[in-house]
C-alpha positions in Angstrom: 20.2 5.3 24.2 18.5 8.6 24.3 16.2 9.7 21.5 15.9 13.2 20.0 12.5 13.9 18.6 11.6 17.0 16.7 8.5 18.7 18.1 6.3 20.8 15.9 6.4 24.6 16.7 3.1 25.7 18.1 2.9 29.5 18.3 -0.6 29.1 16.9 -3.2 26.3 17.0 -2.1 25.2 13.6 1.5 24.5 12.7 3.2 26.3 9.9 2.8 24.6 6.6 5.6 22.5 5.1 7.5 23.7 2.1 5.9 22.2 -0.9 8.1 20.2 -3.3 7.2 18.2 -6.4 8.8 15.0 -5.3 9.1 12.9 -2.1 11.8 13.5 0.5 12.8 11.5 3.6 10.6 13.9 5.6 7.6 12.7 3.7 8.0 9.3 5.4 7.7 10.9 8.9 4.5 11.7 10.9 2.4 9.9 8.3 -0.2 7.2 8.1 0.3 4.9 5.1 -1.7 2.4 3.1 0.3 -0.9 3.2 1.0 -3.0 0.0 -1.7 -5.7 -0.2 -2.2 -8.2 -3.0 -5.7 -7.6 -4.6 -6.9 -5.4 -1.7 -4.4 -2.7 -2.7 -6.2 -2.0 -6.0 -6.4 1.4 -7.6 -9.9 2.3 -6.3 -8.8 1.4 -2.7 -5.7 3.6 -3.0 -7.7 6.5 -4.2 -10.3 6.2 -1.4 -7.4 6.0 1.1 -5.9 9.2 -0.3 -9.4 10.9 -0.2 -9.7 10.0 3.5 -6.3 11.1 4.6 -3.6 8.5 3.8 -0.3 10.3 3.5 1.2 7.9 1.1 -0.1 4.7 -0.6 1.8 1.5 -1.5 0.7 -0.5 -4.5 0.6 -4.3 -4.3 3.8 -6.3 -4.8 4.6 -6.7 -8.5 7.3 -9.2 -9.5 10.1 -7.6 -11.5 10.0 -10.0 -14.4 6.3 -9.6 -14.8 6.3 -5.9 -15.3 9.0 -6.2 -17.9 6.6 -8.3 -20.1 3.9 -5.6 -19.9 2.7 -3.0 -22.3 1.9 0.5 -21.0 -1.5 1.8 -22.2 -3.3 5.0 -21.2 -7.1 5.3 -21.3 -7.9 8.5 -23.2 -11.2 9.0 -21.2 -10.3 8.2 -17.6 -6.5 8.7 -17.8 -5.9 5.3 -16.1 -2.4 4.0 -16.9 -2.4 0.2 -17.3 0.5 -2.1 -17.6 -1.0 -5.0 -19.4 0.3 -8.5 -19.6 -0.8 -11.3 -22.0 -4.2 -11.9 -20.4 -4.5 -9.4 -17.6 -3.5 -6.0 -16.3 -0.5 -6.4 -14.1 -0.6 -3.0 -12.6 -2.9 0.0 -12.9 -2.5 3.6 -11.7 -3.7 7.1 -12.3 -1.7 10.4 -12.5 -3.7 11.8 -9.5 -2.0 9.3 -7.1 1.5 9.6 -8.6 2.8 12.2 -6.0 1.9 9.8 -3.2 2.4 6.4 -4.8 5.1 3.9 -3.8 5.5 1.0 -6.2 6.4 -2.2 -4.3 8.6 -4.6 -6.2 9.4 -8.3 -5.6 13.0 -9.1 -6.8 16.0 -11.2 -6.2 18.2 -9.8 -9.0 19.7 -6.2 -8.9 19.7 -6.0 -12.7 16.1 -7.0 -13.1 15.1 -4.8 -10.3 16.6 -1.8 -12.0 15.0 -2.7 -15.3 11.6 -3.0 -13.7 11.9 0.2 -11.8 12.8 2.1 -14.9 9.8 0.6 -16.7 7.3 2.3 -14.2 9.3 5.3 -12.9 7.3 7.8 -15.0 4.2 6.9 -13.1 5.3 6.6 -9.5 7.2 8.5 -6.8 9.1 5.8 -5.1 10.3 2.2 -5.3 9.9 -0.2 -2.3 11.7 -3.5 -2.2 9.6 -6.3 -0.6 11.8 -8.1 1.9 9.1 -9.5 4.1 6.4 -11.5 2.2 6.6 -15.0 3.6 4.3 -16.6 1.0 5.6 -19.2 -1.5 4.8 -17.1 -4.6 7.5 -14.7 -3.4 10.0 -16.7 -1.4 10.4 -19.6 -3.8 12.3 -17.4 -6.2 14.5 -15.9 -3.4 12.4 -12.8 -3.1 10.3 -11.4 -0.2 11.2 -12.8 3.2 13.9 -15.0 1.6 16.0 -11.9 1.3 16.1 -11.6 5.1 18.5 -14.5 5.2 20.5 -13.2 2.2 21.5 -9.7 3.3 24.2 -9.3 0.7 21.7 -9.8 -2.1 19.1 -7.6 -0.3 21.5 -4.7 0.0 22.9 -5.1 -3.5 19.4 -4.7 -4.9 18.8 -1.5 -2.8 22.2 -0.1 -3.8 21.6 -0.8 -7.5 18.2 0.9 -7.3 19.5 3.9 -5.5 22.4 4.2 -8.0 20.3 3.9 -11.1 17.1 5.7 -10.1 17.0 9.5 -10.5 17.2 11.5 -7.2 13.5 12.3 -7.2 12.5 8.6 -7.0 12.8 7.4 -3.5 14.1 3.9 -2.6 12.8 2.2 0.5 12.6 -1.3 1.9 10.0 -3.3 3.9 11.3 -6.1 6.1 10.1 -8.4 8.9 11.7 -8.9 12.3 14.3 -11.6 12.5 14.0 -14.0 15.5 17.0 -12.4 17.1 16.9 -8.7 17.9 20.7 -8.5 17.5 20.5 -9.9 14.0 17.6 -7.5 13.2 19.7 -4.5 14.2 22.6 -5.7 12.1 20.4 -6.1 9.1 18.7 -2.7 9.7 22.1 -1.0 9.9 23.2 -2.5 6.5 19.9 -1.4 4.9 20.1 2.1 6.2 23.6 2.4 4.9 22.4 1.6 1.3 20.9 5.1 1.0 17.2 4.3 1.5 14.8 7.1 2.3 12.8 5.0 4.8 12.5 1.5 6.3 9.2 -0.2 7.1 9.3 -3.0 9.7 6.5 -5.5 9.8 6.6 -6.4 13.5 6.2 -10.1 12.9 8.9 -12.7 12.0 8.8 -14.7 8.8 7.1 -17.7 10.5 4.3 -15.6 12.1 1.0 -15.0 10.5 -1.7 -12.4 10.9 -3.5 -14.3 13.6 -0.3 -13.9 15.7 0.0 -10.7 17.7 2.6 -8.4 16.2 5.5 -7.8 18.7 5.5 -4.0 18.2 7.3 -3.5 21.5 10.5 -4.7 19.8 10.4 -1.7 17.4 11.4 1.0 19.9 15.0 -0.3 20.1 15.2 -0.4 16.3 13.9 3.2 16.0 16.4 4.4 18.6 19.2 2.5 16.8 18.3 4.1 13.4 18.0 7.6 15.0 21.5 7.0 16.5 22.9 6.5 13.1 22.1 10.1 12.4 21.0 9.7 8.8 17.5 11.1 9.3 15.8 7.9 8.1 12.2 7.2 9.0 11.2 3.9 10.6 7.7 3.0 9.7 5.7 0.5 11.8 3.5 -2.2 10.2 1.4 -4.7 12.1 -1.8 -4.6 14.2 -2.7 -1.0 13.6 -6.4 -0.6 12.8 -7.0 3.1 12.2 -6.0 6.7 12.9 -6.8 6.5 16.6 -5.0 3.2 17.0 -2.0 4.7 15.3 -1.5 7.0 18.2 -1.2 4.0 20.5 1.3 2.3 18.2 3.5 5.4 17.9 3.5 5.9 21.7 4.6 2.3 22.3 7.1 2.0 19.4 8.4 5.6 18.8 7.9 4.9 15.1 8.1 7.9 12.8 5.0 6.7 10.9 2.5 3.9 10.8 1.4 1.7 8.0 -2.1 0.1 8.0 -3.1 -3.1 6.1 -6.0 -5.1 7.5 -7.8 -2.0 8.9 -7.7 -0.4 5.4 -8.8 -3.6 3.8 -11.9 -3.4 6.0 -12.4 0.3 5.6 -10.2 2.5 3.4 -11.5 5.6 5.3 -9.6 4.4 8.4 -7.0 7.0 7.8 -9.4 9.7 8.8 -9.9 10.7 12.5 -13.6 10.1 11.7 -13.8 7.0 9.5 -17.0 6.1 7.7 -19.7 4.2 9.4 -22.4 2.2 7.7 -20.0 1.3 4.9 -22.9 -0.6 3.1 -24.3 2.8 2.2 -21.5 5.3 2.7 -18.7 3.4 0.9 -19.9 0.5 -1.2 -22.0 2.4 -3.8 -19.2 5.0 -4.2 -16.6 2.2 -4.6 -18.6 0.3 -7.1 -19.2 3.5 -9.2 -15.6 4.5 -9.1 -14.4 1.0 -10.0 -16.7 0.8 -12.9 -15.5 4.2 -14.2 -11.9 3.2 -13.9 -12.6 -0.2 -15.6 -11.4 -2.1 -12.6 -12.1 -5.7 -13.3 -15.4 -6.7 -11.5 -13.9 -9.8 -9.9 -11.3 -7.6 -8.2 -13.8 -5.0 -7.2 -16.1 -7.8 -5.8 -13.2 -9.1 -3.7 -12.4 -5.7 -2.3 -16.0 -4.8 -1.5 -16.4 -8.2 0.2 -13.8 -7.2 2.8 -15.5 -3.9 3.8 -16.7 -3.9 7.3 -17.4 -1.3 10.0 -19.7 -0.1 12.7 -23.4 0.3 11.8 -25.6 3.1 13.0 -28.5 3.2 10.5 -27.9 0.1 8.4 -29.5 -2.9 10.0 -27.9 -6.3 10.2 -30.5 -7.7 7.8 -29.7 -5.0 5.2 -26.0 -5.7 5.5 -26.6 -9.5 5.0 -28.8 -8.7 2.0 -26.0 -6.7 0.4 -23.5 -9.5 1.0 -25.8 -12.0 -0.6 -26.3 -9.8 -3.6 -22.6 -9.3 -3.9 -21.9 -13.0 -3.7 -24.3 -13.7 -6.6 -23.2 -10.8 -8.8 -21.4 -11.6 -12.0 -20.7 -8.1 -13.2 -21.4 -4.4 -12.4 -24.9 -4.7 -14.0 -25.9 -7.0 -11.2 -25.1 -4.2 -8.7 -26.6 -1.2 -10.5 -29.5 -0.8 -8.1 -26.8 0.1 -5.5 -25.0 2.5 -7.7 -27.9 4.9 -8.6 -26.9 7.6 -6.1 -24.0 8.9 -8.2 -21.8 8.2 -11.1 -18.2 7.1 -11.4 -17.2 10.5 -12.8 -18.8 12.2 -9.8 -17.0 10.0 -7.4 -13.7 10.6 -9.1 -14.2 14.3 -9.0 -14.9 14.2 -5.3 -11.6 12.4 -4.8 -9.8 15.1 -6.9 -11.5 17.8 -4.8 -10.6 16.1 -1.5 -7.0 15.7 -2.5 -6.8 19.4 -3.6 -8.5 20.7 -0.4 -6.5 18.4 2.0 -3.2 17.4 0.3 -2.3 13.9 1.5 1.3 14.8 2.2 0.1 17.5 4.6 -2.1 15.1 6.5 0.2 14.5 9.5 0.2 13.0 13.0 2.7 15.2 14.8 4.3 14.7 18.2 3.3 17.0 20.9 5.6 18.2 23.7 4.7 15.2 25.8 5.5 12.8 23.0 1.9 12.0 22.2 0.7 12.1 18.6 -1.9 14.6 17.5 -3.4 15.7 14.2 -2.0 18.6 12.2 -5.3 19.6 10.9 -8.5 20.2 12.9 -10.9 18.8 10.2 -10.9 15.9 9.2 -15.0 1.6 16.2 -12.6 -0.7 15.4 -12.4 -2.4 12.0 -11.0 -5.8 11.4 -10.6 -8.1 8.4 -12.8 -11.2 8.4 -10.9 -14.3 9.2 -9.3 -16.1 6.3 -9.2 -13.2 3.9 -5.9 -11.5 4.8 -3.5 -10.9 2.0 -4.6 -13.7 -0.4 -2.1 -15.0 -2.9 -2.4 -13.6 -6.4 -3.5 -15.9 -9.2 -0.8 -18.0 -10.8 0.4 -17.6 -14.4 -2.0 -20.3 -15.5 -5.0 -18.5 -14.1 -5.8 -15.5 -16.3 -9.0 -13.5 -16.0 -10.3 -14.3 -19.5 -11.8 -17.8 -20.0 -10.5 -18.1 -23.6 -6.9 -17.5 -22.4 -6.8 -20.5 -20.1 -3.4 -22.3 -20.5 -1.9 -19.5 -22.5 1.7 -19.1 -21.3 3.4 -15.8 -20.5 6.4 -14.9 -22.6 9.8 -15.4 -21.2 12.9 -13.2 -20.9 15.8 -14.9 -22.7 18.2 -16.4 -20.1 15.8 -16.1 -17.2 13.1 -18.4 -15.6 9.4 -18.0 -16.4 7.7 -15.1 -14.8 6.5 -15.6 -11.2 2.8 -15.1 -10.2 1.9 -11.5 -9.8 -1.0 -9.5 -8.3 -3.8 -8.9 -10.8 -5.2 -5.5 -11.5 -7.9 -4.3 -13.8 -8.8 -5.9 -17.1 -6.6 -5.0 -20.0 -7.9 -1.8 -21.5 -7.4 -3.3 -25.0 -10.0 -5.9 -24.2 -12.7 -3.7 -22.8 
C-alpha cells in the first residue's frame, strides 16, 4: 500500500506559520513530540518543564474515572494551580498555562462513568485520552487498561460515548498496545479509528512485554499505512524506546509515524524534547525543578521521586558532586532540606521563565516536519542519550489505603452508590486545603 505524505512548503528557510486556533485539531497530533502519560513521573512540574523545552503536547498520568468523581476542585489564589482533591490527597493537579496542550488520560471500563469523569475535568483540559494499554494490575483488574484490548466492543463503546458527549473542542484519543497478531491489531485499529477519535497512540509492545523488552517499532509502519488508507486524516503516534528529539527522527524514519511520544527519556530529562537537551542536570535542572515544585505546592515526596529519576550527560559536574546530590536527596524529608540547592532562583522566577518560553516558542508550533526525502527536520532553527535507571519505570501508584498524610492511614475513600470502591489512582500534590 502506498503512502501519501504531506511535505512542508519551503519557499523560504522557515515554513509558513500554521493558522492559530484556540482548541486542538487532528493536525495538532501530527509532526509533534509528546510527553507520555506516566504515573508519578508525569507530575505538573515535569509537564511544565517539558512544554518549556519543546514538547508539542503533554499527557497527564492515568486517573481512574471513579476517583476523579470523588474529588473536589480547588484553585489556589496565589499560584493558580487547579487541584482535584480526594479524601487524603490530590488526585490530579494542573495549571491554566498548560491547558491548551494538556491531554487528560483516563482509566475506565464503563462508558457512563467515563463521560461523567470527562465532564468533571473538561474545563481544565484540551483532550481526553482513554488508556487501553496499561498492563499493570491496578488498571487491568477492573477491566481497564490493557484488559480493553481483549474487549473491543467495550473499548469502542467508551470512545463513542466520549465523542458523543464531549463538546467538539475537546479531542478524544486512545492509547493501545500491539496485539500478538498483526492482523488482530489492524482489526482493532480500524474499529478505534471509526469511533471518531482525533489520534491513536500505539505503544509498540504487547501486553506481556515490559520496558526491558525491545519495542517492536517496525510493526508500526503497516499500521500507519493502514490508517492513512482509511482516509480519515487520523494521526498515528508512536510510543516505545524513543529517548529524545534526535532519536525521534530515527523512530519516524523506521515507522512512518506522524508523531512520537516519549516516556522514559522524559522521566530522565524533561528537556529531551529540545534539539539541545540540558546537560549537567544536577545544576541545570534540579534546582529549578525544586523551586518550581515548591512554588506549585507539589508534594515533596512526589518531587523527590521525580528528581531521583533525572539523569544525563555531565560536562562540568563531577561524578562525586552528582553522588553527593543523590545522597542529600535520599536523606531529605522536605524542601527545607534541599534549600542550599535552591538559592539560585525562586519558584516564581522559574514559573515566569516557563511562561516566557511558552509565549516565545508556542509548543503547538514546535514541529518535526518531513522533508522531501521523507526525513524529519525541525520547523524552527532555535531551539547524549538519557535512560531511566533500572527498576524505576512507571511505578504503580499508591493504593487507596496509602494516603500521604500519616493521620489518615486506614481512612477509606467514599463510594459511588451502586459501584465498586474506587481503584488506586496516581497521586499528585498535597491537597491545597491542608497546606
